TILOFI-205672 format. One line per 2 residues: their letters; for each residue x, y, z of C-alpha. Coordinates in steps of 0.25 Angstrom, whole numbers, plus 5000, padded with zeros to 4 digits. Layout:
BEGIN
a) X,Y,Z | ...
END
This chain:
BEGIN
xx) 4942,5226,5081 | 4930,5234,5083
xx) 4925,5228,5070 | 4929,5215,5069
xx) 4921,5214,5082 | 4909,5221,5075
xx) 4910,5211,5063 | 4910,5199,5075
xx) 4897,5203,5080 | 4890,5204,5066
xx) 4894,5190,5061 | 4896,5182,5074
xx) 4889,5189,5086 | 4890,5176,5095
xx) 4905,5175,5095 | 4905,5191,5096
xx) 4896,5189,5110 | 4904,5180,5115
xx) 4916,5186,5114 | 4910,5201,5118
xx) 4905,5194,5130 | 4921,5189,5131
xx) 4927,5200,5126 | 4922,5215,5128
xx) 4928,5221,5116 | 4917,5214,5109
xx) 4906,5223,5114 | 4911,5235,5108
xx) 4907,5229,5093 | 4893,5224,5099
xx) 4889,5235,5104 | 4893,5242,5091
xx) 4886,5231,5082 | 4873,5233,5092
xx) 4874,5249,5093 | 4873,5248,5076
xx) 4862,5238,5076 | 4854,5248,5086
xx) 4857,5260,5076 | 4851,5252,5063
xx) 4838,5248,5071 | 4837,5262,5076
xx) 4838,5267,5060 | 4831,5256,5055
xx) 4818,5258,5065 | 4819,5273,5061
xx) 4819,5272,5047 | 4809,5262,5048
xx) 4799,5269,5057 | 4798,5282,5046
xx) 4797,5274,5034 | 4784,5271,5028
xx) 4782,5260,5018 | 4770,5259,5007
xx) 4763,5246,5009 | 4760,5242,4995
xx) 4757,5230,4988 | 4763,5226,4980
xx) 4775,5228,4990 | 4783,5238,4983
xx) 4795,5236,4990 | 4796,5220,4989
xx) 4788,5219,4976 | 4787,5233,4967
xx) 4775,5234,4959 | 4775,5220,4957
xx) 4761,5220,4951 | 4764,5229,4939
xx) 4777,5221,4936 | 4770,5209,4933
xx) 4759,5206,4922 | 4755,5194,4928
xx) 4749,5201,4940 | 4739,5207,4928
xx) 4726,5204,4920 | 4720,5213,4909
xx) 4711,5213,4897 | 4725,5217,4890
xx) 4740,5212,4889 | 4747,5214,4901
xx) 4763,5214,4901 | 4775,5219,4910
xx) 4780,5234,4905 | 4795,5234,4907
xx) 4797,5248,4900 | 4786,5256,4907
xx) 4784,5256,4922 | 4785,5264,4932
xx) 4798,5267,4940 | 4801,5266,4955
xx) 4807,5259,4966 | 4795,5252,4970
xx) 4791,5248,4955 | 4798,5238,4946
xx) 4801,5239,4931 | 4787,5234,4925
xx) 4773,5241,4923 | 4761,5231,4916
xx) 4757,5233,4903 | 4743,5232,4899
xx) 4739,5233,4884 | 4726,5229,4875
xx) 4723,5235,4861 | 4710,5240,4856
xx) 4703,5241,4870 | 4695,5252,4876
xx) 4700,5245,4889 | 4710,5237,4897
xx) 4710,5232,4911 | 4721,5226,4920
xx) 4719,5218,4933 | 4730,5215,4943
xx) 4727,5202,4950 | 4734,5205,4966
xx) 4741,5192,4971 | 4735,5193,4985
xx) 4723,5202,4989 | 4727,5216,4993
xx) 4718,5221,5008 | 4715,5237,5003
xx) 4707,5239,5017 | 4710,5243,5030
xx) 4722,5249,5036 | 4733,5239,5031
xx) 4727,5238,5018 | 4732,5246,5004
xx) 4727,5259,5002 | 4730,5264,4988
xx) 4733,5256,4975 | 4742,5264,4965
xx) 4748,5261,4952 | 4752,5267,4939
xx) 4746,5267,4924 | 4751,5271,4911
xx) 4744,5271,4899 | 4753,5268,4887
xx) 4740,5268,4876 | 4730,5272,4873
xx) 4733,5288,4875 | 4720,5291,4880
xx) 4718,5290,4894 | 4705,5279,4898
xx) 4694,5283,4900 | 4691,5274,4910
xx) 4700,5268,4922 | 4694,5259,4932
xx) 4701,5249,4943 | 4697,5239,4952
xx) 4701,5231,4965 | 4696,5217,4966
xx) 4692,5209,4977 | 4694,5196,4972
xx) 4681,5196,4963 | 4680,5204,4951
xx) 4666,5209,4957 | 4673,5215,4969
xx) 4681,5225,4968 | 4684,5239,4971
xx) 4682,5249,4957 | 4689,5263,4955
xx) 4689,5272,4942 | 4702,5280,4940
xx) 4702,5286,4926 | 4705,5298,4934
xx) 4718,5293,4937 | 4724,5290,4923
xx) 4730,5303,4920 | 4737,5300,4907
xx) 4743,5291,4897 | 4757,5287,4893
xx) 4762,5291,4909 | 4761,5283,4921
xx) 4748,5286,4929 | 4749,5285,4945
xx) 4737,5279,4951 | 4733,5280,4967
xx) 4722,5273,4972 | 4718,5274,4987
xx) 4710,5261,4989 | 4697,5263,4995
xx) 4684,5271,4994 | 4687,5277,4981
xx) 4684,5261,4974 | 4670,5258,4972
xx) 4670,5243,4978 | 4661,5232,4969
xx) 4657,5219,4976 | 4664,5213,4989
xx) 4675,5221,4986 | 4685,5220,4997
xx) 4696,5230,5000 | 4704,5220,5008
xx) 4705,5210,4996 | 4709,5216,4985
xx) 4713,5205,4973 | 4716,5214,4960
xx) 4715,5226,4953 | 4710,5230,4939
xx) 4712,5243,4931 | 4704,5245,4918
xx) 4706,5256,4908 | 4695,5259,4898
xx) 4696,5270,4885 | 4686,5275,4876
xx) 4690,5268,4864 | 4699,5256,4860
xx) 4714,5258,4860 | 4727,5250,4864
xx) 4730,5251,4877 | 4742,5251,4885
xx) 4742,5253,4900 | 4755,5250,4910
xx) 4751,5248,4925 | 4762,5250,4935
xx) 4767,5252,4951 | 4753,5247,4957
xx) 4754,5245,4970 | 4743,5244,4983
xx) 4747,5254,4994 | 4744,5251,5011
xx) 4749,5259,5023 | 4763,5267,5023
xx) 4770,5257,5034 | 4782,5261,5043
xx) 4794,5252,5039 | 4794,5248,5054
xx) 4781,5241,5051 | 4785,5235,5036
xx) 4799,5232,5040 | 4801,5228,5054
xx) 4812,5217,5050 | 4818,5227,5041
xx) 4823,5233,5056 | 4830,5221,5060
xx) 4839,5221,5047 | 4841,5235,5050
xx) 4848,5232,5062 | 4856,5222,5055
xx) 4864,5228,5043 | 4869,5214,5040
xx) 4856,5207,5040 | 4849,5204,5025
END
C-alpha cells in the first residue's frame, strides 16, 4: 500500500494531495517522497560545491576538441585533412587529429579561424592555451616554431617563439602556453578580442613535411559545479526528470 502511495505521488500529485487531505494514510508516502527529495538535494549541493570544472573553449564537455576534429576550421600553406588513424585518446578528445602536409618545402604554416572572438583578458578571460603537436616528417626538429594570436587583422597580433617546446619528432609534444606577458604584441593587439591562431614551422632545408595537431583548447578559470550547473541541482532532486 505504501509503494502504491508513492507511485501515486509521483505520477498523480494533485490526486494524491486531494486524497491525503481526505485520508491520512497518504501522508506517510508523501513524507517519504519529500525526505527522498531533500536527501538528493543535499547530496547534489555537496557534490557540486566540491567539484571544480575547467572552463574551456571549445567546451570540452559538450563539443570535445572540435577545432581539431574538423579540417574546415583551418587554412594552411599545405594540404589540410582529417586524420582518423593518429590522434590523442581521452575523455575530452574525439577520434581525429588535423594533418598538414607539404612536399619539397622548408616551411609550413597553419591558421585556425576562431568562429567567435575570445576574451583572454581580465578575471573572466581565458588564461592558458594547450595543444598537442606530432611531427611525422622530417625526422629532424624544426629550427624555428612561431605562434601568433590575431585580433581581427594580421597587423594586430601577439607573437611567441615556441621552438624550445618541440622536444621530439614522431611522438606527441604537449604544449601549454600561459596567455599574457610572455607574448610580444604588435599593432593594436587586444587580448579581449582574439579571432584566429597561426603556427609556423621552419626547417633548415627543404623536405617533405607532415605534422598533426590535436586537442587544442583555451582554458579559463576553474569554477565550482554550483556556478556552472545550477540547473543540475534541481534535476538531482528529481531523479525522474530528463
